[in-house]
N, C-alpha and C positions, 0 to 999 in steps of 0.2 A: 505495498500501498503505500499512495503517496506520504509525504509528511504533510503536515497541515501549514507548517512555516517555513520558508527559506532564508534563512540568516546570510546576506550576500554584504559580503568584503570586496571591495575592490581595492589595488594596492599598486603601486609601483615603487621600489628601492624603496622599502619602509621594513626590512628583514627583523630588524631588532623587537620595533614597535609591534609587528604582525604578532610577534610570541604572546604578549601582554592581551592584544584584543582577541584572540583566539581563547586563550584561557579565561576570559570572560565572558566569553559564549558558551564554553565548555563545563562552567559553572550554573548555568541558569537555573529557574526551579520549575520554568518548564523544557519538557523534554521534549515533543511530537516535533522536531524539525532538522532539517539538513543543514548544512553549511558550504555556500557556493564563495569559494575564491577567485577574480579574476584579475591575473596578473596584467599589468599594462605595459611588457618588454621591460620586466626588472633584467637590471644588471647586479645586482649586487648578491648576487648566492640565495633569494629569493627560495626558488623551487629546490635546489638542493637542500636546503635547511627545513620545507617541509616533508621531503623524504625521508630524512633520516628522523626527523619527530613521530614520523608514523601517523601522524593526523587526519582524525576521519573528517575528511574533508573531499568535495568534490573539488579540484581545481583545473583551470582552464588560463594556460599561457597564450596571449597572441599580442603580435608587435603592434607599438607603441601608438596609440592612435585617440589620447585622451578617455579624462574622466569619464565621458557623456556616453563615450563608446564602450568605454567595458563597462559600463551601467545595464545598458542596452541589452551587452551581449547575458548578461546575468539575470535579466528577466526572462532573454529564452532559454535561459538554461535553467530556472528554478523549476521547481515540479510541487513546492507548495502552493495552497490558493493563496494565503496572504506573503507578503513580501516586504522584510526590515530590514535597512542598511545600516551599516557601522561601518567608517572607515579604517583605515588600519594602523593609525596612531590615533584610535579615542577606543573606548572602555565600553561596554555594557555594565549597566546597576544588574545585581544580580539575578533581580526579580524582574526586571523590566518586559520582557518576551512574556512572560502572566499575566502582567496587568496590561498593557496593552490586545492578548487576547480576550481578556475577559471584558473587554469594553468592544471587543469586535463579535462575542459573542451573543454579550446584549444588545449588539444595536443591530443585530440579522449580518451584519458582514458587510454591509454597505457605505461606511463610511472610513473616513480617515483618522489612524487615533497620534497623539502626538504630545511630547513631552519636553520639560525643559533641560537642562543639563548642569554637569556644575565642570570649574573652570580648574584643570591641573597643567603643571609644568611637566618638561621635560621627563621629572625624575618620577612624575604619579601625583606628587604632589597638591593636593586640594587647594587651591587659593581664593575663590570665588563661585558666584552661581548666577545663571541667566537671572536676570531680574524683571526683562518685560512681561505685562500685561498679557495670558493667554487667554484664546475665543473661542467660544463652541456655536456651534450651527453653519453659516455662511457666511462662511468670515472674510471674503474676498477685498470688501472696500477696506480693512483692518491690515490685509495681508499685503495687500498694494500699498497703502502707508508705510509700513516696516517689514523687516524679516523676522519673524518669530517662529518660522517652523524649518524643520532641515529634513534632511533624507536621513540622516541619521536621529536615531530616537522617534523615527515615523514607521507605524505599518500600514501599507500597503494593499486593498486587492490585488490580487495579480490583474485581474481583466480589467481594472483600470488603469493602469501602467500599458496595458496592452490599447485598448482606445484609443486611451489620447495619443497615441505616437512613440511611446518613449522618451528619452532625452535628444535635446537639438543638438546634435553632432557637431553643425556649423560655429556654436558658440564658445572661445575657448574659457569662457565661465559663466555663470548664471543659468548654465540649462537648467538646473534646480530648482532656481527662483523660477523660471519661464514656465516650468511644467506644472509646478505646485498654483501659481495662478489658474492655468487654464484646468486645473480638477478643482479647485476650487468653486468654482463655476457651475459644477456640477453635483460634485459631493457635501456633504456634513464632513466639519471638520471638529473631531472632541478631543478634549484637551484634559490631560494629565497634569497634576498639580506639581507631584513629586518629582524630581529627576530621572530620566531612566538612561542618561548615559555620561559619561564626562568626555568632556572635549580637551584635546592637549595643544598646547602652545610650544612652540620651539622652533628652535631659529629657520628651518627649512620651510616651515609653513606663513612664518609672522613676513609680512613687509608691506610696502606705502601702495596703495593702486595709483596705477599710470593713469594717462588722459584715456588711452585704450582700456583701460579698464571701465574706467568712468562712461564711458560711451558706450561701452556695451549694456552696461545698466541701465543707462537710459533709454538705450533704443529698446531692448524687453520691454521696459514701463509704458513706455511713449506706443508703441505697438499692439502692447495688451490691450490698452485703454480706446485707441484710439480703429483696431484692427479683429482685434481678437474676443470683442465679447467686456471687455468692461466697462464700458460703457454705459451698460444696462445693470452694472454692479456698485460702482464707483462715484458718490458725488461727486460732480465736475470740480466744485472747490478745493474738494479730497484732491482729486488728481492733479490740478493746476498747482499748488503747494507740492507736493509731494516730486513733481515732474520738474519742479522750479528750483528745489532742493537739489535733485541729481545735477541738475543744470550749472549752481553753485561749486557743486561738488568737481566739475568737469574742468570748467573753468579755473580750479583753485587749482589742478593739477596741470593745466595749460602753462599756467603761468609758472610753476615749477621746470617745465620741461621748456621756457621761454617762447614758446609759440601763441605771440600775442595777439595776431590776428586769430586766431581760432579760440583765444580767451574771453577776447573780448564780445566776440558772435555768441557764446554761449552766455554770458554772463548777461549780455542783451537780450539775447531769448528766456533765461530766467526770471530777469525783471520782471518783462514783458507778462509771463503767464501768473506771475506772484510778485509787485510790487515790494520791495525789502532791501532795507539801508545796505543791508552784507553787500549782496549784489552789485549794487551803485559802487560803492568803494570799493569790490575790489575788479569792477571795469575801467574806473578811474586808476586803478594803480598799474594796470595793466596796459592801457591809454599812455600812463606816462613812461612808463617800461621801454615800450615801444617807440615812444621819441627818442628815448634818450640811448637807444641800442640801432639808432640808424644814425 
């Protein structure tokens, strides 16, 4: 018989952290699950480590294709009715799958269940907790306003991920956010209020967002609102304020990269959507910097 849940782990050159991640899975209080690991082209000996450890997992190696492609491969490989993801440097709380499954069964399996996380450092020491307000029900307008749902610490009906077309492999980042927004138009989300996973911060996953990164997030939000059903679920005022904020962040990144024409364009657009003093001041800064750089 197929397992009820597929716990899916995408990995890329995270051999040392992956051991801890797998340990956190194998100590789950819920037992009707399989573990699917998709290795997105690791070169650090991940496959050899897994073979030596004789872990009870289904392992698939692919040429490096990006996070979205790895997640899509896991959806295809998963045999469970429900899928939950955990990144290969993060840890599941010991009863996370059990608590998420309890809600799934209570709701008839036609919802998406998610919860908050604890922040841990590279040594696994807890130093904080995700404190944003979580919402249940049809959460599109709240999810558009800020990101408080993640692929890790969430449980999805496999059929929902398949019907939505999976993760957008054309995006270098934000493929998870794009899919969550789309799913929120159809599915109710149910929030758990106790942490379900531990999110690790370390030197290789902490970085300043580039202009390209900021523009990707802006484009995802704008396209969702204008072309993918967001207008029917997100109040116009909320949408403009959120897009204005992302325009401001992109403009700030453009200034940092000394792309002043682009910065002025983004900040002018930001101010037009939602007039605010921060965008105006930053636009003036970009204009002044451009003048002295020529």
